[in-house]
MARLO-915949 format. One record per residue (C-alpha): residue number from 1; x negated, y negated, z. Coordinates in steps of 0.02 Angstrom, whole numbers, plus 50000, padded with zeros to 5 digits. Example, Ala and Ser with C-alpha at 12.3 -4.5 7.8 and 13.67 -1.06 7.14 Angstrom:
# residues 2
R seq  east north    up
R   1 49385 50225 50390
R   2 49316 50053 50357
//
This chain:
# residues 233
R seq  east north    up
R   1 47306 47152 51440
R   2 47329 47209 51261
R   3 47372 47063 51145
R   4 47544 47058 51067
R   5 47563 47109 50884
R   6 47572 46953 50775
R   7 47752 46994 50730
R   8 47799 46982 50914
R   9 47717 46813 50947
R  10 47828 46658 50973
R  11 47809 46558 50812
R  12 47818 46378 50754
R  13 47785 46288 50590
R  14 47660 46146 50608
R  15 47607 46055 50451
R  16 47451 45957 50408
R  17 47325 46091 50462
R  18 47188 46090 50331
R  19 47044 46181 50415
R  20 47055 46371 50401
R  21 47025 46390 50588
R  22 47029 46219 50674
R  23 46958 46192 50848
R  24 47124 46131 50919
R  25 47301 46097 50860
R  26 47410 45965 50941
R  27 47588 46027 50957
R  28 47725 45911 50893
R  29 47842 45861 51033
R  30 47986 45967 50968
R  31 47878 46124 50957
R  32 47800 46094 51127
R  33 47974 46080 51204
R  34 48026 46242 51120
R  35 47876 46337 51188
R  36 47871 46253 51360
R  37 48053 46213 51403
R  38 48151 46344 51306
R  39 48033 46495 51303
R  40 47951 46449 51471
R  41 47776 46476 51404
R  42 47629 46403 51498
R  43 47443 46378 51469
R  44 47362 46544 51426
R  45 47512 46613 51330
R  46 47480 46667 51151
R  47 47583 46594 51009
R  48 47579 46592 50820
R  49 47562 46430 50721
R  50 47619 46431 50540
R  51 47542 46293 50432
R  52 47665 46336 50293
R  53 47533 46391 50167
R  54 47535 46579 50200
R  55 47424 46578 50354
R  56 47470 46631 50529
R  57 47353 46566 50664
R  58 47353 46660 50829
R  59 47328 46529 50965
R  60 47320 46512 51153
R  61 47419 46372 51235
R  62 47319 46239 51325
R  63 47438 46108 51390
R  64 47514 46013 51244
R  65 47387 46087 51123
R  66 47344 46261 51066
R  67 47172 46337 51041
R  68 47159 46439 50879
R  69 47090 46614 50902
R  70 47111 46705 50736
R  71 47186 46681 50561
R  72 47298 46808 50475
R  73 47379 46811 50303
R  74 47533 46922 50327
R  75 47619 46970 50164
R  76 47798 46930 50211
R  77 47851 46823 50063
R  78 47946 46892 49914
R  79 47858 46906 49746
R  80 48015 46827 49671
R  81 48024 46637 49686
R  82 48212 46617 49695
R  83 48293 46446 49682
R  84 48467 46442 49757
R  85 48579 46298 49704
R  86 48736 46266 49806
R  87 48881 46152 49764
R  88 48927 46076 49932
R  89 49040 46198 50026
R  90 49118 46162 50195
R  91 48984 46120 50326
R  92 48993 46284 50423
R  93 48978 46384 50262
R  94 48828 46282 50208
R  95 48740 46305 50375
R  96 48766 46493 50369
R  97 48715 46504 50185
R  98 48552 46413 50217
R  99 48513 46522 50367
R 100 48547 46689 50280
R 101 48462 46641 50117
R 102 48306 46581 50209
R 103 48296 46745 50304
R 104 48310 46841 50139
R 105 48168 46744 50059
R 106 48236 46601 49952
R 107 48096 46483 49900
R 108 48195 46327 49857
R 109 48367 46257 49893
R 110 48455 46131 49783
R 111 48614 46048 49845
R 112 48736 45949 49738
R 113 48917 45889 49737
R 114 49038 45974 49619
R 115 49206 45910 49560
R 116 49297 46022 49684
R 117 49181 46002 49833
R 118 49289 45963 49984
R 119 49157 45866 50079
R 120 49094 45694 50025
R 121 48945 45617 50113
R 122 48878 45441 50094
R 123 48689 45415 50087
R 124 48667 45380 50272
R 125 48766 45532 50328
R 126 48676 45639 50200
R 127 48508 45592 50277
R 128 48569 45649 50448
R 129 48637 45810 50373
R 130 48472 45840 50284
R 131 48377 45836 50450
R 132 48498 45964 50520
R 133 48483 46077 50367
R 134 48294 46068 50369
R 135 48298 46118 50553
R 136 48410 46267 50512
R 137 48290 46320 50373
R 138 48138 46302 50485
R 139 48214 46402 50627
R 140 48272 46540 50509
R 141 48099 46549 50430
R 142 48017 46563 50601
R 143 48137 46698 50660
R 144 48119 46801 50501
R 145 47927 46794 50505
R 146 47904 46694 50347
R 147 47742 46601 50313
R 148 47810 46473 50188
R 149 47950 46349 50217
R 150 48083 46339 50081
R 151 48102 46165 50007
R 152 48267 46070 50006
R 153 48308 45948 49866
R 154 48463 45863 49797
R 155 48530 45829 49622
R 156 48676 45719 49579
R 157 48788 45846 49491
R 158 48801 46011 49397
R 159 48747 45942 49226
R 160 48586 45874 49304
R 161 48551 46044 49381
R 162 48579 46134 49216
R 163 48460 46016 49126
R 164 48325 46052 49255
R 165 48360 46240 49251
R 166 48424 46284 49076
R 167 48412 46470 49114
R 168 48509 46460 49278
R 169 48633 46600 49314
R 170 48797 46532 49382
R 171 48920 46634 49484
R 172 49091 46610 49406
R 173 49270 46668 49435
R 174 49312 46660 49249
R 175 49384 46824 49184
R 176 49275 46924 49067
R 177 49103 46854 49110
R 178 48966 46987 49123
R 179 48929 47076 49285
R 180 48743 47060 49264
R 181 48595 46979 49347
R 182 48441 46950 49239
R 183 48291 46980 49350
R 184 48139 46867 49329
R 185 47994 46801 49432
R 186 48075 46629 49455
R 187 48265 46644 49440
R 188 48390 46508 49482
R 189 48558 46561 49553
R 190 48701 46438 49567
R 191 48849 46459 49685
R 192 49003 46349 49673
R 193 49118 46277 49807
R 194 49269 46358 49889
R 195 49390 46296 49755
R 196 49289 46362 49610
R 197 49227 46266 49459
R 198 49328 46128 49376
R 199 49375 46167 49193
R 200 49248 46037 49133
R 201 49113 46122 49237
R 202 49163 46292 49167
R 203 49132 46221 48993
R 204 48963 46150 49047
R 205 48912 46319 49121
R 206 48951 46409 48959
R 207 48858 46573 48934
R 208 48761 46552 49096
R 209 48910 46623 49192
R 210 48895 46789 49283
R 211 49001 46879 49413
R 212 48971 46989 49564
R 213 49127 47090 49531
R 214 49318 47082 49527
R 215 49347 47022 49705
R 216 49348 46843 49767
R 217 49206 46811 49890
R 218 49185 46672 50016
R 219 49039 46557 49982
R 220 48925 46627 50117
R 221 48969 46806 50067
R 222 48928 46766 49885
R 223 48763 46689 49937
R 224 48715 46843 50038
R 225 48763 46962 49898
R 226 48677 46863 49760
R 227 48517 46840 49860
R 228 48515 47026 49899
R 229 48521 47066 49713
R 230 48382 46944 49674
R 231 48265 46975 49821
R 232 48301 47144 49901
R 233 48335 47255 49751
//
């Protein structure tokens, strides 16, 4: 039987694989359950393992392990390393924003609370949310045939973000800001919460403010539009 094209193989990210073509790879429990219980794959089925470093390893399932067959280096990542910073929106908007932006090719996510963020999470709840968000990112990266996993980090507020990224471009609803996006190899785009920026944050943003146009967009719509300009233009 003719082997499936690598794009059609069931895929899973598995970290910690150092050898270019190891003899065997033990599947983490979660990934084994996905292949075995959800996709109903059995020993002999071919799958793709993604170490997260640009490689794709075609493998054959052998129980709870896979036997590597061949290594590929598919060029599916964007040449632009986009950092997307999001002031906490409502949970469903954040989930959808992470999913869409991962599929489009964002390299790094930064999350932070803004003065008008509706949601407030304590440290323990934030850890649980982080696990969920990382799972959303991983699944979106697998589905969209990416070979690198976007990172997810947190900063304490907008001023901290702007110190770390002094050339960030911040979507703003303020009248009269330019409708421009300055392309670069490593841009940072910042999207605010549903209620917009607080006046003090508007002052902190200063001349970093840009707009996508005259209409008011929902957070997830703004994320999709901004990432399209940065990654798909």
